[in-house]
N, C-alpha and C positions, 0 to 999 in steps of 0.2 A: 254360420249354419253349414253343416257337413252332411252330405247324403252318401249312404252306403247301400249298394244294390245287394240284396240278400239272395233273391232268386229271380230268374228271368226265363219264362216259358213261351214258346211259340204256339199260337193257335191258328193253324192254317185255314180252318173252316171260317173263322170270323176275320181273318186277315189282320191279326194284331199280335203284339207281344204283351204278355201279362207279367207285370213287374211287382215284386214285393221289395220294400226298401225301409231303411231306418234313417231318421233325421236326428242328428245331434244338434241341440240348440241351447248350449250352456249360456248362462247369464242373461237369458231372455225367456219370454213365455213361448207358447206354441206359435210357430210362424203361420202366417196367413196362407191359405190354400194356393193362391195365385203365385206367391213367392216360391213356394215349394215346387209348383208346376214349372216355373221358369228355370229353377236350378236343376230339377230333374231332367228337363229337356236338354240343358247344356251338358249334363253328365252323360246322357245317352247319345248326344250328338244329333238330335232330331229337332224339327220345327215344333214349337210349343203348341201350335194349333192341332197337332196330332196326339197330344198327351191329355189324358183325362184321369184325374185322381178320383178313385171311387171311395177310398177310406183313408182317414188320417186321425189316429188316436194317440193321445198322450195319457199315460197313467198318472194318477195323482202323485205329486212330489217327484216325478221323474223329469229328466232333461232330455229324454229320447222319445220320439214319436215313431209309431209304426204305421206304414202306409201301404196301400195297394193302388196300382195305376194300370191303365190300359194304354198302349201306344199303338195306334193304327197305322196302316200303310198310307192312308190318305185321310184328310179331314172329312171328305164326303162319305167315306166308308163309316166313319165314326157316327155321323149324323143318322145313318140308316140303322145302326145297331144300339147305340147308347140310349139309356132312358133320358127323358126330357129333364128331370130334376138333376141328373148328373151333369148334363150339358150346361144347365143354368148355373150350377155351383162352380163350374170351371170357366165361366165367362166373367169378364170384368163387369162390375155394376155400372150402369149408366148414371152419370152425375145429373142431379136435378137441375132443370133449366129454370131460370128465374124470369 
C-alpha cells in the first residue's frame, strides 16, 4: 500500500491540517480504515491519535482509493470538533469478551 499526499491545507481556526490523499493498493482490495490511518500518520510524521479519516472511496474496478483526513494539533482538540460517528470509525473496535 502506497500513500500519496495530493493536497494539504492548514485551518488555523480549527487547529488542524486538512489532507487529501490517494492510496494505491494493487493486488488487494480496499484497505481497512485503521491501516490507512496508521500509514498516513507515519507518512505525515504525526501520532495516529491525531489523524481522523473522514472519507475513503474506491471506484469500482480501480486499485486506487481517494481519501480525506483531518490532522489535529492534539487529540483533545479533535474530540471537541469531530463528529461522534467519525471518531467511532477511526477507533479500533473492542473485541467481544467471552
